[in-house]
Residue, then its C-alpha position, 0 to 999 in steps of 0.5 A: x442675309x450675309x450679315x455684312x454692312x450696307x452703304x447708302x443707295x438712295x435717300x429721301x424717297x417718297x411713296x410714289x403710288x399711294x398715300x403713305x407719308x414720310x421720306x425713306x432711304x435704301x441701303x445696299x449690301x457692300x458684299x458683292x456676293x449678296x447685293x441685297x437692298x433694304x429700307x433703312x430706317x424700316x417701319x416697325x411691324x406695328x406701324x407698317x399697316x399705315x403704308x397699306x391704307x389705300x393699297x391696290x388689293x383693296x379692290x378687284x384690280x388686275x394690274x397690267x391687264x390688257x385683254x379685250x373682249x375680242x381677244x379674250x376667248x382666243x387667249x383663254x384657249x391658248x392658255x388652256x392648251x399651254x397649261x395642258x402641254x407644259x404643266x399637265x393641267x386638264x383645262x379642256x384646251x387643245x394642246x396644239x393651240x397651246x404651242x402658240x405660247x412658245x412663239x411669244x415669250x411675253x405670253x409664255x412668261x405670263x402664263x407660267x406665272x398664273x399657276x406659279x410654275x407648279x405642275x398639276x397635282x390631283x387633289x393637291x393642297x395649296x396655301x397662298x401666303x399674301x393672297x391679296x384680293x384672291x385673284x391668283x388663288x381663285x385661278x389655282x382653285x379653278x385648276x383643281x387645287x384645294x386652296x386656302x389663303x392668308x393676308x394681313x390686309x382685312x380689305x383684301x381678305x374680304x375681297x377674297x372671301x367674296x370670291x368664295x375662298x377660304x382666307x384668313x386675316x392672320x400671319x402664317x406663324x400665328x396659325x400653327x398649322x400641323x407639320x407636313x400638311x401642304x403640297x405647295x405654298x405660293x407667295x407672289x410679291x410677298x417676301x419683300x414686304x416681310x419683316x422677318x423673311x427667314x422666320x417665314x420661310x422656315x415655317x413654310x418648310x415645316x408645314x410643307x409635305x416631304x417633297x412639297x414645293x414653295x413657289x415665290x416671285x419677288x422683284x429683282x434689284x439687279x434687273x435691267x429696269x433698275x439699272x436703267x431707272x435707278x431711284x425711279x424704278x417701279x419696284x423700289x416701292x418705299x415704304x412697303x418693300x422692306x427688302x429687295x433681293x438678288x438671285x444670290x441673296x434669295x438663294x442664301x435665304x432659302x438655304x438658311x430656311x432649309x431648302x436645298x433643292x431650288x431652281x431660281x431664275x429671273x423673268x420678264x413676266x410684267x416688265x412692260x408695266x414696270x417700264x411704263x411705271x418707272x418712266x412715269x415716276x421719273x417724269x412726274x414722281x407718281x404712277x397711278x396703279x392699275x390706270x389705263x395707259x395710252x396705246x403709245x405708252x403700252x407699245x413703248x412698254x412692250x418694246x422695252x420688254x422685248x429689249x429686256x428679253x434679248x438682254x436676258x439672253x446675255x445676262x440671266x439676272x436681268x429680268x424684272x422679277x426673280x422666280x424661285x421653286x424650292x423643294x423640301 
């Protein structure tokens, strides 16, 4: 992002989650005001599909989901009340019940993510880039958005279509949407997979309506989890994560793409899962995505998430993920 050179950060990393072959190196920008990390060498665009042949979006999988039947109804009621209170959605829930979410920081962070920090907009048109199996897109449709999505993974797109969603197997730049046609564009853990993130965000800026919003979430290389686990950190994910951003480097990227009104921070949203996975990688070199972990591991993950929440009070860049809302 700043055009500075990079220094070697980690060498000879392997795919810890799926079946991609090879060993991979990461470099870190030597400019302290940037700090972005990138894969070097980087798979070319024509070959990157080999890294996704057994990817988790091929099936309807909710990573880190822990609700059981006895608590699901109550949690849905709290969610409905919170979305009504905090974002103006009409979900049929009691707003007073939604106030309980404010008492549990982990739950609130997860609920904010479910609608990508976007307030209710009646009849709003939304595009999700990198929609995967369509879980989030279906949730936005249920909240009243007019939705469509794109993803380059045919298996994931087929899973989305089984949910009744309008999803295409294309790159955004190839679709040539008219200018000023979407009220919102969302990207959840997508920008780190993209070969040319600046081109992608410039296209998002072009097709957003005036005052339209881009909402994205991506791993944070300055997170507490990375500081603790180093080369075993869950979100390094070689060779699929081509770049891992800092708050500063993502801010620079958004500005270069034309977004000059942005709110950017970090979140503990899925830190529990990240800590469990990082510990597994450190101990065994592997982690099975979506696997049901023993209660002791889940408890430990939640405890670490609580520590990160406290850490975040002292360092606003310590969260596992960066969340950005940029306005055109």
